[in-house]
N, C-alpha and C positions, 0 to 999 in steps of 0.2 A: 326280415323284420320279425322280432319276437312277438308271439301272440300273448296278449294280456288276458288274464282270467277275468278281470274287471277293470273299469275305468276308475282311477283313484279319485277320491273326494277331497275338496277343499274343506268342506264341513261334512262330517260323517253322515251319509245317507240323505243329505239335504242339498248339497251344492257341489257339482263336479269340479275337479281341478283343471279340466280342459274345456275350452269353449269359445270365449270366456263367459261367465255370468255377467248380466247387465242389470243394474238398478236404474229404472227410468221413471220420471214423473215430472210434475210441475215444479217451478221454482219455489223454494221454501217448503217443499213437501217433506223434508227430512232425509233426503237421499244421502247427504254427506254424513249426517249423524249416524244413520244406519250403517253406512260403509265404515265409519270410524269404529263402531261397535264391533264389526267383523274384524277389522284390522287389529284392534286391541285383543280380541279373543285369539287370533292367530299369533300375535306377537308375544302373548303371555302363555300360550298353550292352554287356554281356558276353554270355556264352552260358549257357543253362540246359538241362541234359541234352543237351548237344552241339548245341543249336539257337540261332540268333541271336535276340537280343532288341533291339527298338528302344529306344534310350535315352529314359527319361522319368522325371520325378520321381514319387514315391510318397507317398500319404497313407494311413497305417495307422490305421484306426478300431477302437479297442480296447474291447471290452465284457467282457473276461475276465481278461487277464494282469496288468495294472497296469504303470505306466510303468517302475518300477525293474527288475522281472523281465524285461519286454520288452526294455529297453535292454541288460540283461545277456545275454539270448539273442542279440540282434543283434550284440553285440561278440564273442560266442563264434563265431557264424557267420562274421563278418568275419575273425576270426583263422584259422578253418579254411580260408578261401579266400585267405588271405594279403593281405587288404585293409587298408590303413592310413589312407587318406583318408576323411573323413566323407562318406558317400553322401547324396544328396538324398532321404532317407526321413524323413518327418515324422510324428510321433506325435500322435494325437488321442484324448484320454480321453473316451469317449462318456458316461461316468457313468450308464449305464443308461437314457439317454434314447433313445427310438425314433429310428431313422435318419431317418424322414420328418419328424420334428419338429425336426431340426437342419439342414435344408437351407440356409437362408440363411447361417448361420455356416460350414458346410462349404464352400459355394461360395466364400466369401471366402478361406478357408484354401487351397483348391485354386488360386485365382487368385494369391494372394500367393506361394505356393511353386512355381507353375508345374507342378502335378502332372498327370500323364497316366495314372495308374493308382491305383485305390482298392482297398485290401484291408480286408475286414471280418471281424473275429474276435470273436464268432461270429454266424452268421446268425440263429439263433433269438432271441437277445437283441436284435438290431437290429430285429426285427419289432415288439416291444412287446406282442405277444399270444401265446397258447399256440401253439407250433409245429405242433400237430395241426390247428389251424384253417386252412381254406383261405386266409383273409385274411392269415395270417402271411407266406407267400411273396409274395402279391400286394402287400402293403404295402412289402416290401423291393424288389420289382421296380419298383413305381411310383417309389420314391425313387431307385433307380439310373437309371431312365429320365430323371429330372430332372437328375441329376448328369451323365449323358450322357458317361461316360468308360469305358474298359475297367475291369473290376473282377474281383476274386477273392473268393469267400466261403469261410469256414472253418465247417464244421458238425460236429455230433456224431451218434452213433448211439445206439440204445437199449441199456440194460443187458443185455437178452436177446440182442441181436446181439453185444455184447462177449463174452458167454459162448459163443456159437456163431457164429463169423464166416461160416459158410456161409449164414446167414440174411440177411446184409447185402446189400440191394438199392439202398438210397438213404439220404440223411440222415434223421435222426429228424424226424418230423412229417408233414405233408400231402404227398400225391403231387405237389402243385404245386411243391414244391422241385425235384423231378426234372424236371418239365415246363418250368420256367423256365430251366434250365441248358442251355448249349450243349454242355458236356461235364462229366463228373464223374470224380474220381479218388478211389478208396478207398485210404486210407492205413492200413497195418497195420504198426506198428512192432514190432521184435523187440528186447527188452532183453537186453543181455549180462549174464551172471552176475556179481554183485558191483557192477554199476554202479547209480548213483542216478538216479531220475527227476528231470528238470529242466523 
C-alpha cells in the first residue's frame, strides 16, 4: 500500500475527503441548505467557507426531501450565490431502498455523470435498519467503501436533544456513526421571527 504524505481534503484544510464528514442536527436546522452550499462549491470549483474546493460532479442520494422540494432548495441556494448555469449536481431518488442494495445502479450513475462526490440525505434511512443498531452505520460504511468516493452524510438527532441542545454529542443512533466519521458538524439553525420553514 503506498504511503500518503497527507490525507486529501474535500475542502482545503477544513474537511477531509475520507471519513466521511457528517452534518447532523434537528429537523429544519439548515442541514440540507448547508450541504447544498458545499455541493455547489464542489460542482463549480468554487470556495466553501473561504476554502478552495476541487471541482467535481456531485450525486445527491435523497431519502427524505423529494425531487421537487430538493430542486426548489437547490435553485434558492443558487440564486443566493448568484449562480445561473446548471451545475453538475445529479439527483437520485433512493425510494427508501438501502444504499448497499443500490450499488450497481449507483455506480452506473456515478460513471455516467462523472461524479466525484456523493451526498446522502439522510444517513439513517440509507442504512435500511434501525439507526440504534451497530449494523446501521456499518452497512452505510460498507456501501461507501464500495463506492470509493468522497462523501457527505446528513443525519438527525433525537427529539430529546432537540429540546436540550447541550445534550447533543453525535447523530441519532449507534456510537458507530461517530466512530465512522472523519469529522462531524453540528448544525443548529436559528429561525427569524415571521419566516417560514423550508
